[in-house]
C-alpha positions in Angstrom: -24.1 -18.9 -9.1 -20.8 -20.2 -8.4 -18.5 -17.3 -9.7 -16.9 -14.4 -8.1 -16.5 -11.6 -10.6 -13.6 -9.0 -9.4 -12.7 -5.8 -11.4 -9.3 -4.6 -11.4 -7.1 -2.4 -13.5 -6.7 -3.0 -17.1 -3.3 -5.1 -17.4 -3.6 -6.2 -14.0 -5.6 -9.2 -14.0 -3.1 -12.0 -13.5 -2.0 -10.1 -10.3 -6.1 -10.0 -9.3 -6.3 -13.9 -10.2 -3.2 -14.9 -8.2 -4.6 -12.6 -5.2 -8.2 -14.2 -5.3 -6.8 -17.6 -5.5 -4.3 -17.5 -2.7 -7.1 -15.7 -0.3 -9.8 -18.2 -1.5 -7.6 -21.2 -0.4 -7.1 -19.3 3.2 -10.9 -19.7 3.4 -11.1 -23.5 2.4 -12.6 -22.0 -0.9 -11.4 -23.9 -4.1 -11.7 -23.2 -7.7 -9.9 -21.8 -10.3 -9.8 -18.2 -11.9 -10.4 -17.4 -15.2 -8.2 -14.6 -16.8 -8.3 -12.8 -20.2 -5.4 -10.4 -20.6 -6.6 -6.4 -20.6 -10.0 -7.0 -19.8 -10.3 -5.3 -16.6 -11.8 -8.1 -14.8 -11.2 -11.6 -13.3 -13.7 -14.5 -12.9 -13.1 -17.0 -9.9 -15.1 -20.0 -10.6 -15.8 -22.0 -7.3 -15.8 -26.1 -7.6 -19.1 -25.9 -5.0 -22.0 -23.9 -6.1 -22.5 -22.3 -2.3 -18.9 -21.1 -2.0 -18.9 -18.1 -4.2 -21.5 -16.6 -1.5 -19.3 -17.6 0.9 -16.3 -16.3 -0.2 -17.9 -12.5 -0.9 -19.4 -12.4 2.8 -16.1 -13.9 4.4 -13.2 -12.7 2.9 -13.2 -8.9 3.7 -13.1 -6.7 0.7 -11.0 -3.9 2.4 -7.9 -6.4 2.5 -7.9 -7.2 -1.4 -5.3 -5.1 -2.7 -5.6 -5.4 -6.6 -9.8 -5.8 -6.7 -11.8 -2.7 -7.2 -15.1 -4.6 -6.9 -16.3 -8.1 -5.6 -19.8 -9.9 -5.9 -21.2 -13.4 -7.3 -22.3 -13.7 -10.6 -24.0 -16.4 -12.9 -23.5 -17.6 -16.4 -22.2 -14.8 -19.0 -25.5 -13.6 -20.7 -25.1 -13.8 -24.5 -26.9 -12.3 -27.3 -29.5 -10.7 -25.5 -32.1 -9.6 -27.7 -32.2 -5.8 -28.5 -35.8 -5.8 -28.1 -36.1 -7.2 -24.9 -32.8 -7.5 -22.5 -34.6 -7.1 -19.1 -36.4 -10.4 -19.3 -33.4 -12.8 -19.2 -31.9 -10.5 -16.8 -34.8 -10.6 -14.5 -35.1 -14.2 -15.1 -31.5 -15.0 -13.7 -32.0 -12.6 -10.4 -35.4 -14.2 -9.7 -34.6 -16.6 -6.6 -31.2 -15.2 -6.1 -32.1 -11.6 -4.3 -34.9 -10.1 -2.8 -35.5 -6.4 -2.2 -31.8 -5.1 -3.3 -31.1 -1.7 -2.2 -29.2 -0.5 -5.3 -28.7 -1.5 -8.9 -25.5 -0.8 -11.0 -25.0 -1.5 -14.5 -21.2 -1.5 -15.4 -18.7 -2.0 -17.5 -15.0 -2.9 -17.3 -12.3 0.2 -17.2 -11.2 -0.2 -20.7 -11.5 1.8 -23.9 -13.5 -0.4 -25.5 -16.0 -1.0 -22.7 -16.2 2.5 -21.9 -18.2 3.0 -24.9 -20.9 1.1 -23.5 -21.5 3.5 -20.7 -24.1 5.7 -22.1 -26.0 2.4 -23.1 -25.8 1.6 -19.6 -27.0 4.8 -18.3 -30.2 4.7 -20.4 -30.4 0.8 -19.4 -30.6 1.4 -15.9 -33.7 3.0 -15.7 -36.2 0.8 -17.4 -34.2 -2.2 -15.8 -34.8 -0.3 -12.3 -38.8 -0.3 -12.8 -38.7 -4.0 -13.7 -36.6 -5.3 -11.2 -38.8 -3.1 -8.7 -42.1 -4.8 -10.2 -40.8 -8.2 -9.5 -39.8 -7.1 -5.8 -35.9 -7.6 -6.6 -35.2 -4.1 -6.0 -36.3 -1.9 -3.4 -38.5 1.5 -4.2 -35.6 3.6 -2.7 -31.9 2.9 -2.4 -30.9 1.4 0.8 -27.0 0.8 2.2 -28.5 -2.1 4.5 -29.4 -4.3 1.7 -27.4 -6.3 -1.3 -26.4 -4.5 -4.6 -27.3 -5.8 -8.2 -24.8 -5.6 -10.5 -25.0 -5.7 -14.2 -21.8 -5.8 -16.1 -21.6 -5.6 -19.5 -18.3 -6.8 -21.3 -19.8 -6.4 -24.9 -23.3 -5.2 -26.6 -25.9 -7.6 -25.5 -23.6 -9.5 -23.2 -23.2 -9.3 -19.5 -22.8 -11.0 -16.3 -25.7 -10.8 -13.5 -25.0 -10.8 -9.7 -25.0 -9.3 -6.8 -22.8 -7.9 -3.9 -23.0 -7.3 -0.1 -23.4 -3.5 0.9 -21.3 -4.1 3.9 -18.4 -6.0 2.3 -17.8 -4.4 -1.4 -17.0 -1.1 -3.0 -19.6 1.7 -2.5 -18.4 2.9 -5.6 -19.8 2.9 -9.1 -17.6 0.6 -11.3 -15.2 0.8 -8.1 -13.7 4.1 -9.1 -13.4 7.3 -6.9 -14.9 10.5 -9.1 -11.7 12.6 -7.6 -11.4 16.3 -9.5 -8.1 17.4 -10.0 -7.8 20.8 -8.1 -6.3 23.4 -10.6 -3.9 25.1 -8.0 -2.2 21.5 -7.5 1.5 21.4 -8.6 1.1 17.7 -10.3 -1.8 15.0 -10.8 -0.2 12.7 -8.0 -1.9 14.7 -5.7 -5.2 12.5 -6.3 -3.3 9.9 -5.5 -2.9 10.9 -1.9 -6.3 12.0 -1.9 -7.7 8.7 -2.6 -5.1 7.2 0.1 -7.1 9.2 2.3 -10.4 8.2 1.3 -9.7 4.5 1.1 -7.5 4.1 4.5 -9.2 6.9 6.9 -12.8 6.5 7.8 -14.8 9.5 7.1 -16.0 9.7 10.6 -12.3 9.8 11.8 -11.1 12.4 9.2 -11.6 15.4 12.0 -9.2 13.3 14.6 -6.6 11.6 12.3 -6.2 14.5 9.6 -6.8 17.4 12.1 -5.6 21.1 11.5 -2.4 21.6 12.9 -0.9 18.4 12.9 2.8 18.0 11.8 3.7 16.1 8.8 6.7 14.8 6.4 6.6 14.6 3.0 10.1 12.5 1.5 10.6 12.9 -1.9 8.1 16.0 -2.1 9.2 17.9 -5.3 7.1 19.6 -6.8 4.5 19.2 -3.9 1.4 17.2 -5.2 1.2 15.4 -2.0 2.4 18.3 0.0 -0.5 19.9 -1.4 -3.1 17.4 0.1 -1.5 18.0 3.9 -1.5 22.1 3.5 -4.8 21.7 2.2 -5.8 20.1 5.6 -3.9 22.9 7.4 -1.1 20.8 8.4 2.2 22.1 9.2 4.8 19.7 6.6 8.5 19.3 6.4 8.8 18.7 2.4 12.1 16.7 1.9 13.7 16.8 -1.4 16.8 18.3 -3.5 14.2 19.4 -5.9 12.2 22.7 -5.9 8.9 23.0 -4.2 6.1 25.1 -6.2 6.1 28.5 -5.0 2.5 28.6 -4.2 2.8 26.1 -1.5 6.2 28.1 -0.3 3.8 30.7 0.1 1.3 29.8 2.6 3.9 29.5 5.4 3.0 25.9 6.2 6.0 24.4 4.5 9.6 23.8 5.6 11.3 22.7 2.5 14.6 20.8 3.5 16.8 19.7 0.5 18.0 16.6 2.1 18.2 13.1 1.1 14.7 11.2 2.2 16.6 8.0 3.2 18.9 9.8 5.6 16.4 12.7 6.9 15.2 12.4 10.4 12.4 14.3 12.1 13.3 17.6 14.0 10.0 16.9 16.1 8.8 13.9 18.2 5.1 14.7 17.1 4.9 14.0 13.8 1.4 12.9 13.0 1.9 11.8 9.4 4.8 10.4 6.8 3.7 10.2 3.1 6.5 9.3 0.4 6.3 8.6 -3.4 10.0 8.5 -4.2 11.1 6.2 -7.1 12.9 3.6 -5.5 13.0 -0.1 -5.4 9.9 -1.4 -3.1 12.1 -3.4 -0.5 14.1 0.1 0.0 11.4 2.3 0.7 9.9 -0.6 2.8 12.8 -0.6 5.1 12.8 3.2 5.6 8.9 2.8 6.3 9.9 0.1 9.3 12.8 2.6 10.3 10.3 5.6 11.1 7.6 3.2 12.2 10.2 1.7 14.9 11.6 4.6 15.9 8.3 6.2 16.6 9.1 9.0 14.2 5.3 9.1 13.1 2.0 7.9 13.9 0.7 7.1 10.6 2.5 6.7 6.7 1.3 6.5 3.6 3.7 5.2 0.9 3.7 4.0 -3.0 6.0 0.7 -3.6 6.8 0.5 -7.3 6.0 -2.7 -8.7 8.3 -5.1 -11.0 7.3 -6.1 -14.3 6.7 -10.0 -13.2 5.2 -11.6 -9.9 4.1 -8.4 -8.9 1.5 -10.1 -6.4 4.0 -12.3 -5.1 6.9 -9.2 -4.3 3.8 -7.1 -2.8 2.7 -9.6 -0.1 6.5 -10.8 0.6 7.3 -7.1 1.4 4.0 -6.4 3.5 4.6 -9.7 5.3 8.1 -8.9 5.9 7.0 -5.5 7.3 4.7 -7.1 9.7 6.7 -9.6 10.9 9.8 -7.3 11.5 7.8 -5.0 13.8 5.9 -7.5 15.8 9.4 -9.0 16.6 10.3 -5.7 17.8 7.0 -5.8 20.0 5.4 -3.2 17.5 1.7 -3.5 16.9 0.7 -2.3 13.4 -2.3 -2.1 10.9 -1.2 -2.3 7.5 -3.0 -2.5 4.5 -2.6 -1.9 0.7 -4.3 -0.9 -2.9 -3.9 -0.6 -6.0 -5.5 2.6 -6.2 -7.5 4.1 -9.2 -4.6 6.9 -9.4 -2.1 4.5 -9.4 -0.1 3.1 -12.3 2.8 0.3 -11.6 2.8 0.7 -7.9 0.5 0.0 -5.1 0.0 2.4 -2.2 0.6 1.5 1.5 -1.0 2.7 4.8 0.5 1.5 7.9 -0.3 2.8 11.4 1.3 2.3 15.0 -0.7 1.2 17.7 0.6 2.4 20.7 -1.0 4.1 23.7 2.0 6.2 24.2 1.1 8.2 21.3 -1.9 9.9 23.6 0.8 11.5 25.7 2.6 12.7 22.4 -0.3 14.3 20.5 -1.0 16.6 23.7 2.0 18.3 23.0 1.2 19.5 19.6 
């Protein structure tokens, strides 16, 4: 198996291909990307047989922006006989994986492929039994063993492969299953909820998303992102010239400031979170975020960068690199990550965290 399969949002195959090509080259793994427009996935074919496995081991999945999942696969299995689809799949996995911890039978995130999901669910049961009989899959699920992926792109046509549970998405199809809260002011609330799941480890939520923290939401109207902060019992300064949802104002946790988000300065020195989903040029938003981080106005920030129509990967990487290098020149140590979230459309979501010991004193002021 010499191919790396990456799932992505439909329409962003070129960005995913550009990213995996650049990141593989950094690791001296050479090959070429196969791209089919609007397919919802990308194949990166390595010149050296063993490099595909090395790539999914050494390339940290969490650092990828446009990929939802990353796994090694072999040649495309075509025309699987309806009376026995299992034997060819078992044959491809034999000698490749042993005692995997999980089986996922998946499809690309496209309207056409979703019609296969009903079949995939039914097919999972007998396939799981066959893999366990051949000792290719444990009799119980384990997060410490590789994951087997069967990726159907059409009826009777699939890629077969595996990923490593310590360097993949733990989610089926790489997609979070979040429920829209009926009392939220807008569906954009799911973007920030997903961002918290992606960027903040679950075992750190009690510390980093704690009740009583202060937060600022720039461009808050009507309050989709403010809703997530209020839900976590934070006190929020909502900055926007537009109206906020009355239900949020009634909580007593929100101070609505009708000001320009680019000129606003925090009224307190212990703001833990800055969030921002303003429709502006990405470079303008990036400079605003750097200003907040450089001035120590917040500890962490989550914000969206709206993407251009062309060369989206190139612009995103240039902006992120500029932010990191500019802040480093000022002696400011940060952690920065970006992801094209499932609930994003023509934007990416960025998380930036200032690593600064002086914050310990500031947090005591809460």
